[in-house]
N, C-alpha and C positions, 0 to 999 in steps of 0.2 A: 744186427741184434739191437743196437742202440736205438735205431729208427723204429723197430718193432715195439720196443718197450715204451718209447714216447708215444706212439700211436695208441697202444693199449691204455696208457695213463690218461690221454686226452679223451678216449672213449668213455672211461669210468667217470672222468670229471664231467663230461657232458651229461651222463646219466644222473649224477648227483645234482647238477645244476637244474636240469629239467624237472627232477623230482621235487626239489626245493621250491621251484616256481609253482608247480602243481599244488603243493601244500599251502603255499602263501595265498594263491588265488582261491582255494577252497575254504580258507579260513578268514576271509575278509570280514564276514558277518560276526566273527568271534574275536576280532582284533583287540578289543578292549580286554585288559587283563582282570577279569572278574574272579575274585577268589572263590573257591568252593567252600561253602559253609558246612558246618557239622550237619550230619543227617538228622531228620526230625526226631524229637524225643518220643520214643515209642514205649507205651505202657504195656509191656508183654515180657514173658519169661525169656524169649529168644526171638531174633529176627535176622533175616538176611535179604539183601537185594543184589541180584547178579544180572550181568548182560548175557543173554542166551547164546550169541554167536561166539563170544570170546571167553566166557566164564569168569570174566573179571568181577570181583566183589566190590560193590559200590558202597554198601553199608552193612554193618554186622553187629550182633550182640549174642554172645553165648552160642555160637553156631555149631560147636562140637559137643555141647552138653546134651546127654541123652534124656529124652522126654517121652511122655505118653503122646502118641500121634493122633489118637482117636480115629475118625473116619478118614483122615488124610491117608491112612493105611490103604484105602481103596485105590489110590493111585498105583500102588504096586500090584494089587489085585487085577486091575485093569491092564497093566503092562504085561502081566503073565498071560492074560487072555488074549491080548493083541499078538503076542509072540506065538501062541498056539494057533491062532488064525493064520498068521503068516506062513507057518510051517505046514499048514494044511491038516493039522491034527483034529481041528474042529471047524465048523462053518457057521456063518451067521444064520443060515436056514435051519440049523439043528433045532429039534424040539426037545427041550430039557425036562426031565421028570423031576418034580418038586418033591423032596423028601420031607418027612415029618420034622427033622431037625431045622431045615430051611423055613418051613412054615411056622414053627414055633419061635423063630428068631426074635429077640427082644430089641428094643430101640427103634431107630428109623426103619421103615419097611415100605416095600412096593405093594404088598398085600397079595402075594401069590397064594394059591390054594394047594393043599397037600394032595399028592397023587395025580395032580394035573400036569400036562405038558405045556411049557411056555417056550416061545420062540427065543433063541439065544440073543437075537438082535434087541428084542424087547427087554430081556434081562440086563443087557448092557445099558440101555437107557435108564432102567430102574436103578442100576448101580451108580451111574454118574449123576443123573438129575435128581433122583429121589434119595440117593444115598442109602439104598435098600440093603439092610443086613441079610434079609432073606434072599435077595438076588445074589449078593456076594457068596453066600454059602452054596446056593444052587450052582453057580458057575464053578466054584471050587470043586464040588463033588463031580460035576460033569467032566472036568478036565483030569482030576487026579484021583478020583474015587472017594476020597473023604477030605475034610478041611485040614487035618494034620498033615497029610501028604502034600496037599497044595501049599501049605506053609513052608514046607521043605523047598518047593519050587521057588517060592518067594525069596527065601534066604539065598538060594543058589543064584538067582537073578540079581539080588542086591550085591553079592560078591562080584559078579561079572561087571556090574555098572560102577564098581568102586565105591559103594556105600560102606564106609568103614566102621560106622558106629550104629548099625541098624540090625534089629533082629525081630522076626515076626513069629507069632504062634497061632494067629488066626487071619482070616481074610476080611474081617469086619472092622477091626480097630477097637473092639471091646477090651476093657482094661485087663492087663495081666502084667505081673512084675517082669516077666521075660519078654514083653512085647514093647519095643522102644525104637526110637530113631532120633535124629537131630535135624535142626533147621538147615544145616549145610547139606546133609544127605537128601533131604526133601527137595531142595533146590536142584540138585544133580538129577534126581529122579524126574522131576517136572521137565527139565530140559531134555532128558532122554526120551520122554513120551513125545514131546514136540518134534525132536530130531528124527526118531526112529519110526514114528507112526503118524505122519502129518494128516493123513486121511481120517484116521480115528480121532485125532485131537479135536477135530471140528465138533465132535459131540459135546465138548465141555462148555460151549456157548449156548446150548439148548436151555431155554428159560423155564420150560414146563413140560410135564409129561402126565398123561392120563392113562391109568391102567386099572382094570376091574371097576370102572366107573368112578374112580377117585383121582381127582386132579391134584397134583403136587407141584410146587415151584422150586426151582433151583435155589439153594440157600445162599449162593454167592451174590450178595447184593450189588456188587460192582458191575455185574452184567447189565443192570438197569441204569446205573449212574454214570458209566463211562463207556462209550461206544468202542473205545480201543481195547477194552478188556475182553478176552475171549476164553478164559479158563482161570483156575483149574478146579480146586476142591476145598470144601469146608470140613471142619471136624469139631466135635464137642462131646466131652464126657466130664464128669465132675472132677476127675483127676487131671485131665488135659486142659480144662477150661475151654476157651474158644480159640480156634485155629483157622487159618486160611492160607492156602497156597494160591497165588494169582499170577496171571501173566497178561501183558498188554503189548500191542504192536503199534508203534507210531513212526511214520516216515522211515520204514524199513529197519527200525531199531526195535528189538524185542527185549523186554525186561521181565524178570521173574522175581516176585517177592514171596517170602514165607514169614508169617507171623504166628508164633506159638505162645499159648498161655495168655491171651488177652482176657480182660475181665468180663466182656459181654459181646453179643453179636455186633452191636453198632461199632464198638471199639475195633474189633478185628477188621471191619470194612474200612472205616475211616483211616485207621493206621496203615493199612495196606495201600490205600489210595495215596496217602502222604508219601510213602516210600516211592511208589511209582512216579509220582509227580516230581519228586526231588531228583530221581535218576534221570528222567527225560529232560529236565530243565538244565542240569549242570554237567551232563556227560553226553558224549557223542561217540557213536560206533560207525566206523567208516571202512569200506573196502579200498585198500591202497593199490593192490595189484591183483590181477585175475590169474587163474590157473592157466598155463600155457602162453601167457603174455610175454613177448620178448622184452627183456630188460636191458640186455647188452649183447654185443657180438665179440668174439674172441677169435684171434688167429689160430689156426690149426696146423700143426706140423704133419707132413707126410700123408695128407688126406687128399681124396679125390676133390672135395671141396675145401677152400682155403679159409672160410669164415664159418664160425659155429654160433647159432643163436642160443642164448641161455636165458632161463626164466625160472619160475617156480611151478611145482606140481600142484599146489593147492592155492586157493585164494588166500591173500594176506589181509586180515581184518584186525583192526585194533580198536580198543575203547580208551578214550582219554577224557579228561576234563575239557569242556568246550574251549575254555580260555587258554588252555595249554596246547591245543591241537597244532597251532602254527609253529611250535617248537620241535615238532617231530622231524627227525633227520634219518635218511637211509644211508647205508654204506654197503660196499661190496668187497669181499675178499675172494680173489680167484687164485687158482693154481698157477704157479709161475709159468708153466708150460703145458700145453694140451696137445697130445699126440694121437693121431688116428691109429687104429680104428676106435670109433666112438658110437655108443649105443644110446638111443633116446632114453632119458631118465638117469644117466650116469651123473653122479654128484661131482661137481667140478669147482665148487666154491660155496660161499655163504652170503646170504642177504641178511643184514642186521638192521632192525628198526629201533631207533633209540629216542628217548624223550629225556633231555638233559643228561644225567648220568645213568638213567635206568634204561635197560634193554627190554623193550616191549615184546619184540619177536626176533627170534633167530631161526632162519629157515634155510634148508639146503638150496643152493643154486644148481639147476640141473640142465643137462643138454635137452633141447627141444626137438632134436632131429638125430638121425643116424648119419655118420660119415664114415664111409668105407676107407680102408687103407689104399693109398695110391700104388701104382706100379713101381717096380724096382727102378725103372728109368726116371719116373718123376721124383722118387726119393733121392736118387743120385744127384739129379740137377738141383734139388732143393738144398742138399748138403753143400754142394759146390758154391751155389749163390749165397748160402748162409755164411760160409767162410769168407766170401768176398766182402760181405757187409762188415 
């Protein structure tokens, strides 16, 4: 028993030493302890900057304060459309009949014509690139019958995604006292689009779209200024001022920024760029361990196999200040004794990733294989030899 305990402790110690060496080697470039400065001074009613992979908030102001979202609303309009496409309720090849309500839509438009049929794929482009209110209403009516019923779908989806301070009454973002969201909720919605519908997300980097002989340009100026920016959506009304949800991918690290209530078009673009640059400069997102990767082996009692491989069921990804990355430390807690039979996926311990006194990740340590129970003779021999130890 004592020998077994010593062997397990040495195995864990080896894991921790190897991991610490890996972190040290990975962080040579950031060995200098550069302090993280305050986020840029943003002239806006609210803003947030998050890492897409981990959800870590890197900068924030008034992120839970409800505000008029203007056309950023169309992120949810699009999400509901993508979900309907995925379920097979609608198809990109559908020809959508344009109602008089859609045709008469005020504000930004794609310029569809009443009683004409327009391909659904074209309407999606008009929704995303041209921010067409007419396209939004046409899509809403095609999916739910009318815009009010579609708003119910939007609110149901918001609840499913965990948007706690959001309520919609239309598909366009036109001002209404009961139509509101927050910077934090928009960041979650943006991340959900990227995560759940990666093929559809590619639409958000389209810079221009021509329909009915009218060429219009994507209002997200960052698409022209920064090659790493590939989305998402602008918004503007008198009540909301100027808004922008944007996302950029650099060296496998994706950040999402949301700026609400900026004073003008230029400000929403430059301030969003400032937030993204800040995040990429001072923070780092890294995958420490892969799903299914063996992190440790543990002795098994009464099993056909005597050693069990343990690891994690999901990738372990963390976001930290670049200068603090070298201080990350992993630790493992294991069940005192593991006895067969064991099924793949059984939780038998905990992997904990810490930075100084803060726990960044706590994740179950699981069996990576099945181990059947040994025969009665094997178990008898093991009991006898165990007593001898």
